[in-house]
Structures are given as C-alpha cells and as structure tokens.
PDB file of N, CA, C and O in Angstrom:
ATOM      1  N   PRO A   1      22.574   5.475  -6.843  1.00  0.00           N
ATOM      2  CA  PRO A   1      23.680   5.053  -7.704  1.00  0.00           C
ATOM      3  C   PRO A   1      24.991   4.874  -6.938  1.00  0.00           C
ATOM      4  O   PRO A   1      25.108   5.267  -5.777  1.00  0.00           O
ATOM      5  N   ASN A   2      25.941   4.293  -7.592  1.00  0.00           N
ATOM      6  CA  ASN A   2      27.269   4.095  -7.035  1.00  0.00           C
ATOM      7  C   ASN A   2      27.789   5.399  -6.426  1.00  0.00           C
ATOM      8  O   ASN A   2      27.734   6.449  -7.067  1.00  0.00           O
ATOM      9  N   GLY A   3      28.289   5.335  -5.199  1.00  0.00           N
ATOM     10  CA  GLY A   3      28.883   6.500  -4.557  1.00  0.00           C
ATOM     11  C   GLY A   3      27.941   7.321  -3.700  1.00  0.00           C
ATOM     12  O   GLY A   3      28.384   8.263  -3.043  1.00  0.00           O
ATOM     13  N   THR A   4      26.650   6.995  -3.683  1.00  0.00           N
ATOM     14  CA  THR A   4      25.715   7.744  -2.844  1.00  0.00           C
ATOM     15  C   THR A   4      26.131   7.586  -1.380  1.00  0.00           C
ATOM     16  O   THR A   4      26.360   6.465  -0.925  1.00  0.00           O
ATOM     17  N   PRO A   5      26.231   8.698  -0.632  1.00  0.00           N
ATOM     18  CA  PRO A   5      26.730   8.612   0.751  1.00  0.00           C
ATOM     19  C   PRO A   5      25.723   7.988   1.718  1.00  0.00           C
ATOM     20  O   PRO A   5      24.511   8.136   1.557  1.00  0.00           O
ATOM     21  N   VAL A   6      26.244   7.295   2.716  1.00  0.00           N
ATOM     22  CA  VAL A   6      25.487   6.766   3.858  1.00  0.00           C
ATOM     23  C   VAL A   6      26.406   6.873   5.074  1.00  0.00           C
ATOM     24  O   VAL A   6      27.607   7.098   4.930  1.00  0.00           O
ATOM     25  N   LEU A   7      25.847   6.713   6.250  1.00  0.00           N
ATOM     26  CA  LEU A   7      26.643   6.634   7.474  1.00  0.00           C
ATOM     27  C   LEU A   7      26.561   5.208   8.007  1.00  0.00           C
ATOM     28  O   LEU A   7      25.476   4.637   8.115  1.00  0.00           O
ATOM     29  N   VAL A   8      27.709   4.643   8.335  1.00  0.00           N
ATOM     30  CA  VAL A   8      27.776   3.341   9.000  1.00  0.00           C
ATOM     31  C   VAL A   8      28.277   3.648  10.399  1.00  0.00           C
ATOM     32  O   VAL A   8      29.452   3.957  10.597  1.00  0.00           O
ATOM     33  N   GLY A   9      27.371   3.561  11.372  1.00  0.00           N
ATOM     34  CA  GLY A   9      27.689   4.073  12.701  1.00  0.00           C
ATOM     35  C   GLY A   9      27.855   5.576  12.572  1.00  0.00           C
ATOM     36  O   GLY A   9      26.911   6.273  12.200  1.00  0.00           O
ATOM     37  N   GLU A  10      29.032   6.080  12.871  1.00  0.00           N
ATOM     38  CA  GLU A  10      29.324   7.507  12.735  1.00  0.00           C
ATOM     39  C   GLU A  10      30.246   7.782  11.550  1.00  0.00           C
ATOM     40  O   GLU A  10      30.620   8.930  11.307  1.00  0.00           O
ATOM     41  N   GLN A  11      30.609   6.743  10.818  1.00  0.00           N
ATOM     42  CA  GLN A  11      31.576   6.838   9.724  1.00  0.00           C
ATOM     43  C   GLN A  11      30.870   6.995   8.383  1.00  0.00           C
ATOM     44  O   GLN A  11      29.962   6.230   8.057  1.00  0.00           O
ATOM     45  N   ARG A  12      31.294   7.996   7.606  1.00  0.00           N
ATOM     46  CA  ARG A  12      30.742   8.158   6.258  1.00  0.00           C
ATOM     47  C   ARG A  12      31.235   7.032   5.368  1.00  0.00           C
ATOM     48  O   ARG A  12      32.397   6.628   5.429  1.00  0.00           O
ATOM     49  N   SER A  13      30.330   6.537   4.544  1.00  0.00           N
ATOM     50  CA  SER A  13      30.666   5.520   3.567  1.00  0.00           C
ATOM     51  C   SER A  13      29.859   5.802   2.317  1.00  0.00           C
ATOM     52  O   SER A  13      29.356   6.913   2.143  1.00  0.00           O
ATOM     53  N   ARG A  14      29.726   4.821   1.447  1.00  0.00           N
ATOM     54  CA  ARG A  14      29.004   5.034   0.201  1.00  0.00           C
ATOM     55  C   ARG A  14      28.377   3.734  -0.289  1.00  0.00           C
ATOM     56  O   ARG A  14      28.789   2.639   0.096  1.00  0.00           O
ATOM     57  N   LEU A  15      27.376   3.880  -1.141  1.00  0.00           N
ATOM     58  CA  LEU A  15      26.769   2.717  -1.774  1.00  0.00           C
ATOM     59  C   LEU A  15      27.668   2.222  -2.890  1.00  0.00           C
ATOM     60  O   LEU A  15      28.395   2.988  -3.522  1.00  0.00           O
ATOM     61  N   ILE A  16      27.599   0.927  -3.112  1.00  0.00           N
ATOM     62  CA  ILE A  16      28.304   0.311  -4.233  1.00  0.00           C
ATOM     63  C   ILE A  16      27.234  -0.317  -5.115  1.00  0.00           C
ATOM     64  O   ILE A  16      26.395  -1.075  -4.629  1.00  0.00           O
ATOM     65  N   GLY A  17      27.258  -0.011  -6.385  1.00  0.00           N
ATOM     66  CA  GLY A  17      26.268  -0.565  -7.305  1.00  0.00           C
ATOM     67  C   GLY A  17      24.941   0.168  -7.198  1.00  0.00           C
ATOM     68  O   GLY A  17      24.902   1.352  -6.863  1.00  0.00           O
ATOM     69  N   ARG A  18      23.874  -0.529  -7.480  1.00  0.00           N
ATOM     70  CA  ARG A  18      22.537   0.057  -7.501  1.00  0.00           C
ATOM     71  C   ARG A  18      21.646  -0.619  -6.466  1.00  0.00           C
ATOM     72  O   ARG A  18      21.949  -1.703  -5.966  1.00  0.00           O
ATOM     73  N   VAL A  19      20.540   0.051  -6.159  1.00  0.00           N
ATOM     74  CA  VAL A  19      19.531  -0.537  -5.283  1.00  0.00           C
ATOM     75  C   VAL A  19      18.912  -1.717  -6.025  1.00  0.00           C
ATOM     76  O   VAL A  19      18.554  -1.592  -7.197  1.00  0.00           O
ATOM     77  N   SER A  20      18.784  -2.851  -5.359  1.00  0.00           N
ATOM     78  CA  SER A  20      18.175  -4.043  -5.937  1.00  0.00           C
ATOM     79  C   SER A  20      16.943  -4.379  -5.119  1.00  0.00           C
ATOM     80  O   SER A  20      17.044  -4.861  -3.991  1.00  0.00           O
ATOM     81  N   MET A  21      15.778  -4.122  -5.697  1.00  0.00           N
ATOM     82  CA  MET A  21      14.501  -4.237  -4.993  1.00  0.00           C
ATOM     83  C   MET A  21      14.561  -3.271  -3.804  1.00  0.00           C
ATOM     84  O   MET A  21      14.480  -2.058  -3.996  1.00  0.00           O
ATOM     85  N   ASP A  22      14.700  -3.787  -2.586  1.00  0.00           N
ATOM     86  CA  ASP A  22      14.821  -2.893  -1.429  1.00  0.00           C
ATOM     87  C   ASP A  22      16.095  -3.199  -0.649  1.00  0.00           C
ATOM     88  O   ASP A  22      16.149  -3.032   0.569  1.00  0.00           O
ATOM     89  N   MET A  23      17.127  -3.655  -1.376  1.00  0.00           N
ATOM     90  CA  MET A  23      18.405  -3.965  -0.738  1.00  0.00           C
ATOM     91  C   MET A  23      19.501  -3.107  -1.348  1.00  0.00           C
ATOM     92  O   MET A  23      19.454  -2.770  -2.531  1.00  0.00           O
ATOM     93  N   ILE A  24      20.493  -2.755  -0.528  1.00  0.00           N
ATOM     94  CA  ILE A  24      21.628  -1.963  -0.984  1.00  0.00           C
ATOM     95  C   ILE A  24      22.927  -2.655  -0.567  1.00  0.00           C
ATOM     96  O   ILE A  24      22.943  -3.494   0.334  1.00  0.00           O
ATOM     97  N   THR A  25      24.003  -2.285  -1.239  1.00  0.00           N
ATOM     98  CA  THR A  25      25.339  -2.759  -0.877  1.00  0.00           C
ATOM     99  C   THR A  25      26.154  -1.545  -0.460  1.00  0.00           C
ATOM    100  O   THR A  25      26.230  -0.558  -1.191  1.00  0.00           O
ATOM    101  N   VAL A  26      26.763  -1.623   0.721  1.00  0.00           N
ATOM    102  CA  VAL A  26      27.524  -0.503   1.282  1.00  0.00           C
ATOM    103  C   VAL A  26      28.992  -0.876   1.357  1.00  0.00           C
ATOM    104  O   VAL A  26      29.336  -1.982   1.773  1.00  0.00           O
ATOM    105  N   ASP A  27      29.855   0.040   0.957  1.00  0.00           N
ATOM    106  CA  ASP A  27      31.302  -0.133   1.063  1.00  0.00           C
ATOM    107  C   ASP A  27      31.692  -0.032   2.536  1.00  0.00           C
ATOM    108  O   ASP A  27      31.491   1.012   3.156  1.00  0.00           O
ATOM    109  N   LEU A  28      32.240  -1.095   3.097  1.00  0.00           N
ATOM    110  CA  LEU A  28      32.646  -1.109   4.502  1.00  0.00           C
ATOM    111  C   LEU A  28      34.156  -0.990   4.668  1.00  0.00           C
ATOM    112  O   LEU A  28      34.683  -1.231   5.753  1.00  0.00           O
ATOM    113  N   GLY A  29      34.854  -0.618   3.595  1.00  0.00           N
ATOM    114  CA  GLY A  29      36.310  -0.491   3.649  1.00  0.00           C
ATOM    115  C   GLY A  29      36.799   0.479   4.706  1.00  0.00           C
ATOM    116  O   GLY A  29      37.850   0.260   5.308  1.00  0.00           O
ATOM    117  N   ASP A  30      36.041   1.560   4.943  1.00  0.00           N
ATOM    118  CA  ASP A  30      36.436   2.547   5.947  1.00  0.00           C
ATOM    119  C   ASP A  30      35.775   2.302   7.302  1.00  0.00           C
ATOM    120  O   ASP A  30      35.939   3.096   8.229  1.00  0.00           O
ATOM    121  N   ALA A  31      35.033   1.212   7.417  1.00  0.00           N
ATOM    122  CA  ALA A  31      34.340   0.896   8.672  1.00  0.00           C
ATOM    123  C   ALA A  31      34.546  -0.583   9.012  1.00  0.00           C
ATOM    124  O   ALA A  31      33.581  -1.347   9.031  1.00  0.00           O
ATOM    125  N   PRO A  32      35.803  -1.000   9.282  1.00  0.00           N
ATOM    126  CA  PRO A  32      36.071  -2.416   9.536  1.00  0.00           C
ATOM    127  C   PRO A  32      35.372  -2.958  10.782  1.00  0.00           C
ATOM    128  O   PRO A  32      35.224  -4.171  10.925  1.00  0.00           O
ATOM    129  N   GLU A  33      34.940  -2.073  11.685  1.00  0.00           N
ATOM    130  CA  GLU A  33      34.251  -2.523  12.894  1.00  0.00           C
ATOM    131  C   GLU A  33      32.787  -2.851  12.628  1.00  0.00           C
ATOM    132  O   GLU A  33      32.114  -3.404  13.498  1.00  0.00           O
ATOM    133  N   ALA A  34      32.285  -2.521  11.446  1.00  0.00           N
ATOM    134  CA  ALA A  34      30.872  -2.752  11.109  1.00  0.00           C
ATOM    135  C   ALA A  34      30.602  -4.242  10.954  1.00  0.00           C
ATOM    136  O   ALA A  34      31.466  -5.009  10.528  1.00  0.00           O
ATOM    137  N   GLY A  35      29.396  -4.627  11.306  1.00  0.00           N
ATOM    138  CA  GLY A  35      28.978  -6.014  11.176  1.00  0.00           C
ATOM    139  C   GLY A  35      27.474  -6.116  11.258  1.00  0.00           C
ATOM    140  O   GLY A  35      26.765  -5.111  11.217  1.00  0.00           O
ATOM    141  N   VAL A  36      27.000  -7.322  11.373  1.00  0.00           N
ATOM    142  CA  VAL A  36      25.573  -7.554  11.492  1.00  0.00           C
ATOM    143  C   VAL A  36      25.058  -6.786  12.700  1.00  0.00           C
ATOM    144  O   VAL A  36      25.604  -6.903  13.797  1.00  0.00           O
ATOM    145  N   GLY A  37      24.008  -6.002  12.497  1.00  0.00           N
ATOM    146  CA  GLY A  37      23.420  -5.220  13.575  1.00  0.00           C
ATOM    147  C   GLY A  37      23.931  -3.791  13.660  1.00  0.00           C
ATOM    148  O   GLY A  37      23.422  -3.002  14.456  1.00  0.00           O
ATOM    149  N   SER A  38      24.933  -3.445  12.851  1.00  0.00           N
ATOM    150  CA  SER A  38      25.435  -2.064  12.848  1.00  0.00           C
ATOM    151  C   SER A  38      24.355  -1.124  12.334  1.00  0.00           C
ATOM    152  O   SER A  38      23.587  -1.471  11.438  1.00  0.00           O
ATOM    153  N   VAL A  39      24.308   0.065  12.911  1.00  0.00           N
ATOM    154  CA  VAL A  39      23.337   1.072  12.481  1.00  0.00           C
ATOM    155  C   VAL A  39      23.846   1.740  11.211  1.00  0.00           C
ATOM    156  O   VAL A  39      24.986   2.202  11.151  1.00  0.00           O
ATOM    157  N   VAL A  40      22.981   1.783  10.194  1.00  0.00           N
ATOM    158  CA  VAL A  40      23.282   2.489   8.952  1.00  0.00           C
ATOM    159  C   VAL A  40      22.237   3.580   8.787  1.00  0.00           C
ATOM    160  O   VAL A  40      21.036   3.311   8.820  1.00  0.00           O
ATOM    161  N   THR A  41      22.697   4.808   8.611  1.00  0.00           N
ATOM    162  CA  THR A  41      21.815   5.959   8.445  1.00  0.00           C
ATOM    163  C   THR A  41      21.838   6.365   6.984  1.00  0.00           C
ATOM    164  O   THR A  41      22.894   6.700   6.449  1.00  0.00           O
ATOM    165  N   LEU A  42      20.676   6.339   6.329  1.00  0.00           N
ATOM    166  CA  LEU A  42      20.602   6.703   4.921  1.00  0.00           C
ATOM    167  C   LEU A  42      20.625   8.206   4.744  1.00  0.00           C
ATOM    168  O   LEU A  42      21.194   8.710   3.775  1.00  0.00           O
ATOM    169  N   TRP A  43      20.006   8.936   5.680  1.00  0.00           N
ATOM    170  CA  TRP A  43      20.081  10.394   5.724  1.00  0.00           C
ATOM    171  C   TRP A  43      19.598  10.844   7.088  1.00  0.00           C
ATOM    172  O   TRP A  43      18.883  10.114   7.775  1.00  0.00           O
ATOM    173  N   GLY A  44      19.984  12.033   7.473  1.00  0.00           N
ATOM    174  CA  GLY A  44      19.590  12.572   8.773  1.00  0.00           C
ATOM    175  C   GLY A  44      20.709  12.439   9.776  1.00  0.00           C
ATOM    176  O   GLY A  44      21.886  12.391   9.418  1.00  0.00           O
ATOM    177  N   GLN A  45      20.325  12.381  11.044  1.00  0.00           N
ATOM    178  CA  GLN A  45      21.309  12.326  12.128  1.00  0.00           C
ATOM    179  C   GLN A  45      21.396  10.911  12.675  1.00  0.00           C
ATOM    180  O   GLN A  45      20.379  10.290  12.986  1.00  0.00           O
ATOM    181  N   SER A  46      22.617  10.408  12.791  1.00  0.00           N
ATOM    182  CA  SER A  46      22.831   9.072  13.357  1.00  0.00           C
ATOM    183  C   SER A  46      22.624   9.129  14.864  1.00  0.00           C
ATOM    184  O   SER A  46      22.626  10.218  15.438  1.00  0.00           O
ATOM    185  N   PRO A  47      22.445   7.985  15.520  1.00  0.00           N
ATOM    186  CA  PRO A  47      22.275   7.983  16.974  1.00  0.00           C
ATOM    187  C   PRO A  47      23.437   8.649  17.719  1.00  0.00           C
ATOM    188  O   PRO A  47      23.238   9.198  18.803  1.00  0.00           O
ATOM    189  N   GLY A  48      24.644   8.608  17.152  1.00  0.00           N
ATOM    190  CA  GLY A  48      25.800   9.239  17.791  1.00  0.00           C
ATOM    191  C   GLY A  48      25.984  10.704  17.449  1.00  0.00           C
ATOM    192  O   GLY A  48      26.882  11.356  17.982  1.00  0.00           O
ATOM    193  N   GLY A  49      25.143  11.235  16.561  1.00  0.00           N
ATOM    194  CA  GLY A  49      25.180  12.657  16.256  1.00  0.00           C
ATOM    195  C   GLY A  49      25.759  13.049  14.911  1.00  0.00           C
ATOM    196  O   GLY A  49      25.703  14.224  14.549  1.00  0.00           O
ATOM    197  N   ALA A  50      26.320  12.098  14.147  1.00  0.00           N
ATOM    198  CA  ALA A  50      26.830  12.441  12.815  1.00  0.00           C
ATOM    199  C   ALA A  50      25.654  12.826  11.919  1.00  0.00           C
ATOM    200  O   ALA A  50      24.561  12.275  12.048  1.00  0.00           O
ATOM    201  N   LEU A  51      25.885  13.769  11.016  1.00  0.00           N
ATOM    202  CA  LEU A  51      24.802  14.285  10.189  1.00  0.00           C
ATOM    203  C   LEU A  51      25.078  14.034   8.716  1.00  0.00           C
ATOM    204  O   LEU A  51      26.179  14.286   8.227  1.00  0.00           O
ATOM    205  N   LEU A  52      24.076  13.541   8.020  1.00  0.00           N
ATOM    206  CA  LEU A  52      24.118  13.359   6.574  1.00  0.00           C
ATOM    207  C   LEU A  52      22.841  13.987   6.011  1.00  0.00           C
ATOM    208  O   LEU A  52      21.773  13.378   6.075  1.00  0.00           O
ATOM    209  N   PRO A  53      22.944  15.200   5.460  1.00  0.00           N
ATOM    210  CA  PRO A  53      21.759  15.905   4.973  1.00  0.00           C
ATOM    211  C   PRO A  53      21.071  15.169   3.819  1.00  0.00           C
ATOM    212  O   PRO A  53      21.737  14.659   2.918  1.00  0.00           O
ATOM    213  N   ILE A  54      19.754  15.120   3.851  1.00  0.00           N
ATOM    214  CA  ILE A  54      18.991  14.440   2.801  1.00  0.00           C
ATOM    215  C   ILE A  54      19.258  15.052   1.436  1.00  0.00           C
ATOM    216  O   ILE A  54      19.271  14.336   0.435  1.00  0.00           O
ATOM    217  N   ASP A  55      19.473  16.366   1.373  1.00  0.00           N
ATOM    218  CA  ASP A  55      19.719  17.006   0.084  1.00  0.00           C
ATOM    219  C   ASP A  55      21.048  16.559  -0.531  1.00  0.00           C
ATOM    220  O   ASP A  55      21.166  16.485  -1.754  1.00  0.00           O
ATOM    221  N   GLU A  56      22.038  16.263   0.296  1.00  0.00           N
ATOM    222  CA  GLU A  56      23.312  15.735  -0.213  1.00  0.00           C
ATOM    223  C   GLU A  56      23.113  14.351  -0.810  1.00  0.00           C
ATOM    224  O   GLU A  56      23.644  14.045  -1.878  1.00  0.00           O
ATOM    225  N   VAL A  57      22.349  13.518  -0.119  1.00  0.00           N
ATOM    226  CA  VAL A  57      22.049  12.175  -0.611  1.00  0.00           C
ATOM    227  C   VAL A  57      21.252  12.269  -1.909  1.00  0.00           C
ATOM    228  O   VAL A  57      21.536  11.552  -2.869  1.00  0.00           O
ATOM    229  N   ALA A  58      20.259  13.148  -1.938  1.00  0.00           N
ATOM    230  CA  ALA A  58      19.418  13.313  -3.127  1.00  0.00           C
ATOM    231  C   ALA A  58      20.247  13.761  -4.331  1.00  0.00           C
ATOM    232  O   ALA A  58      20.068  13.233  -5.428  1.00  0.00           O
ATOM    233  N   ARG A  59      21.150  14.726  -4.144  1.00  0.00           N
ATOM    234  CA  ARG A  59      21.996  15.180  -5.252  1.00  0.00           C
ATOM    235  C   ARG A  59      22.818  14.024  -5.817  1.00  0.00           C
ATOM    236  O   ARG A  59      22.923  13.862  -7.033  1.00  0.00           O
ATOM    237  N   ALA A  60      23.398  13.223  -4.923  1.00  0.00           N
ATOM    238  CA  ALA A  60      24.207  12.083  -5.362  1.00  0.00           C
ATOM    239  C   ALA A  60      23.357  11.058  -6.116  1.00  0.00           C
ATOM    240  O   ALA A  60      23.855  10.360  -7.000  1.00  0.00           O
ATOM    241  N   ALA A  61      22.077  10.972  -5.760  1.00  0.00           N
ATOM    242  CA  ALA A  61      21.164  10.019  -6.399  1.00  0.00           C
ATOM    243  C   ALA A  61      20.455  10.616  -7.610  1.00  0.00           C
ATOM    244  O   ALA A  61      19.672   9.933  -8.270  1.00  0.00           O
ATOM    245  N   GLY A  62      20.725  11.887  -7.903  1.00  0.00           N
ATOM    246  CA  GLY A  62      20.113  12.517  -9.063  1.00  0.00           C
ATOM    247  C   GLY A  62      18.640  12.839  -8.883  1.00  0.00           C
ATOM    248  O   GLY A  62      17.870  12.761  -9.840  1.00  0.00           O
ATOM    249  N   THR A  63      18.237  13.200  -7.674  1.00  0.00           N
ATOM    250  CA  THR A  63      16.838  13.495  -7.392  1.00  0.00           C
ATOM    251  C   THR A  63      16.754  14.611  -6.354  1.00  0.00           C
ATOM    252  O   THR A  63      17.714  15.352  -6.146  1.00  0.00           O
ATOM    253  N   ILE A  64      15.603  14.722  -5.710  1.00  0.00           N
ATOM    254  CA  ILE A  64      15.406  15.701  -4.642  1.00  0.00           C
ATOM    255  C   ILE A  64      15.006  14.971  -3.369  1.00  0.00           C
ATOM    256  O   ILE A  64      14.514  13.843  -3.415  1.00  0.00           O
ATOM    257  N   GLY A  65      15.222  15.627  -2.229  1.00  0.00           N
ATOM    258  CA  GLY A  65      14.920  15.013  -0.936  1.00  0.00           C
ATOM    259  C   GLY A  65      13.475  14.578  -0.795  1.00  0.00           C
ATOM    260  O   GLY A  65      13.195  13.530  -0.213  1.00  0.00           O
ATOM    261  N   TYR A  66      12.558  15.369  -1.322  1.00  0.00           N
ATOM    262  CA  TYR A  66      11.130  15.038  -1.237  1.00  0.00           C
ATOM    263  C   TYR A  66      10.838  13.680  -1.872  1.00  0.00           C
ATOM    264  O   TYR A  66      10.072  12.886  -1.325  1.00  0.00           O
ATOM    265  N   GLU A  67      11.449  13.415  -3.026  1.00  0.00           N
ATOM    266  CA  GLU A  67      11.225  12.135  -3.695  1.00  0.00           C
ATOM    267  C   GLU A  67      11.754  10.972  -2.861  1.00  0.00           C
ATOM    268  O   GLU A  67      11.133   9.910  -2.819  1.00  0.00           O
ATOM    269  N   LEU A  68      12.898  11.161  -2.195  1.00  0.00           N
ATOM    270  CA  LEU A  68      13.430  10.109  -1.326  1.00  0.00           C
ATOM    271  C   LEU A  68      12.466   9.814  -0.176  1.00  0.00           C
ATOM    272  O   LEU A  68      12.202   8.656   0.145  1.00  0.00           O
ATOM    273  N   MET A  69      11.950  10.870   0.433  1.00  0.00           N
ATOM    274  CA  MET A  69      11.017  10.686   1.556  1.00  0.00           C
ATOM    275  C   MET A  69       9.751   9.964   1.118  1.00  0.00           C
ATOM    276  O   MET A  69       9.242   9.111   1.844  1.00  0.00           O
ATOM    277  N   CYS A  70       9.240  10.297  -0.057  1.00  0.00           N
ATOM    278  CA  CYS A  70       8.004   9.681  -0.548  1.00  0.00           C
ATOM    279  C   CYS A  70       8.210   8.235  -0.978  1.00  0.00           C
ATOM    280  O   CYS A  70       7.267   7.444  -0.947  1.00  0.00           O
ATOM    281  N   ALA A  71       9.431   7.877  -1.379  1.00  0.00           N
ATOM    282  CA  ALA A  71       9.694   6.529  -1.876  1.00  0.00           C
ATOM    283  C   ALA A  71      10.057   5.546  -0.765  1.00  0.00           C
ATOM    284  O   ALA A  71      10.217   4.355  -1.033  1.00  0.00           O
ATOM    285  N   LEU A  72      10.189   6.007   0.452  1.00  0.00           N
ATOM    286  CA  LEU A  72      10.572   5.145   1.561  1.00  0.00           C
ATOM    287  C   LEU A  72       9.433   4.184   1.889  1.00  0.00           C
ATOM    288  O   LEU A  72       8.346   4.611   2.278  1.00  0.00           O
ATOM    289  N   ALA A  73       9.683   2.889   1.731  1.00  0.00           N
ATOM    290  CA  ALA A  73       8.660   1.869   1.963  1.00  0.00           C
ATOM    291  C   ALA A  73       8.363   1.720   3.454  1.00  0.00           C
ATOM    292  O   ALA A  73       9.261   1.879   4.281  1.00  0.00           O
ATOM    293  N   PRO A  74       7.110   1.416   3.803  1.00  0.00           N
ATOM    294  CA  PRO A  74       6.744   1.271   5.222  1.00  0.00           C
ATOM    295  C   PRO A  74       7.531   0.165   5.949  1.00  0.00           C
ATOM    296  O   PRO A  74       7.677   0.217   7.170  1.00  0.00           O
ATOM    297  N   ARG A  75       8.027  -0.814   5.224  1.00  0.00           N
ATOM    298  CA  ARG A  75       8.744  -1.924   5.883  1.00  0.00           C
ATOM    299  C   ARG A  75      10.176  -1.567   6.240  1.00  0.00           C
ATOM    300  O   ARG A  75      10.849  -2.347   6.914  1.00  0.00           O
ATOM    301  N   VAL A  76      10.667  -0.394   5.802  1.00  0.00           N
ATOM    302  CA  VAL A  76      12.018   0.044   6.151  1.00  0.00           C
ATOM    303  C   VAL A  76      11.999   0.610   7.567  1.00  0.00           C
ATOM    304  O   VAL A  76      11.286   1.579   7.830  1.00  0.00           O
ATOM    305  N   PRO A  77      12.773   0.021   8.485  1.00  0.00           N
ATOM    306  CA  PRO A  77      12.764   0.536   9.858  1.00  0.00           C
ATOM    307  C   PRO A  77      13.362   1.934   9.915  1.00  0.00           C
ATOM    308  O   PRO A  77      14.344   2.229   9.234  1.00  0.00           O
ATOM    309  N   THR A  78      12.770   2.779  10.721  1.00  0.00           N
ATOM    310  CA  THR A  78      13.270   4.147  10.869  1.00  0.00           C
ATOM    311  C   THR A  78      13.631   4.397  12.323  1.00  0.00           C
ATOM    312  O   THR A  78      13.152   3.722  13.235  1.00  0.00           O
ATOM    313  N   HIS A  79      14.473   5.367  12.504  1.00  0.00           N
ATOM    314  CA  HIS A  79      14.905   5.754  13.848  1.00  0.00           C
ATOM    315  C   HIS A  79      14.858   7.266  13.924  1.00  0.00           C
ATOM    316  O   HIS A  79      15.483   7.944  13.108  1.00  0.00           O
ATOM    317  N   ALA A  80      14.154   7.789  14.856  1.00  0.00           N
ATOM    318  CA  ALA A  80      14.096   9.242  15.043  1.00  0.00           C
ATOM    319  C   ALA A  80      14.970   9.607  16.228  1.00  0.00           C
ATOM    320  O   ALA A  80      14.861   9.016  17.303  1.00  0.00           O
ATOM    321  N   VAL A  81      15.836  10.586  16.021  1.00  0.00           N
ATOM    322  CA  VAL A  81      16.723  11.040  17.098  1.00  0.00           C
ATOM    323  C   VAL A  81      16.081  12.210  17.790  1.00  0.00           C
ATOM    324  O   VAL A  81      16.651  12.757  18.734  1.00  0.00           O
TER     325      VAL A  81
END
C-alpha cells in the first residue's frame, strides 16, 4: 500500500499507490540522483549496506514477512549481499 518503505540506492523512500500486477511506483522525491538502472531494495540489505527489515515492510503492507517471501515471483531479480 501507499507509504510502504523501500530503499533507492542507500536512501529510504516509499511506494506510491498500489502494486499493479508486478509493477510498483516509488517516490523519488528524496532520491533525485535515481534513474534507470538504480538499485531498489524491497527489503533486506542494500549493496551499500543500508538495512530495511522485512518485518517493517510487512507491517506497512498489513501482512507478515513470511507472506512477502512466499509471494515473490521467480521473475523478480534478487540480489544477495
């Protein structure tokens, strides 16, 4: 839902609106350097070390972390730090 946290690079941001199929809209107002190819971390640790706990994201989305992990489609690229 609106306001769910994400990381754009190392900067915290939030979702705007709702998930549409498998696409999201992210507020880039606090990340003017962001552009095509920027790393967005939905939860976990970003490549630069910023941390966004899955439970925080789940609370904002009105669910639990386990449900987020199970709903992640195989076509979504992942990055393990």
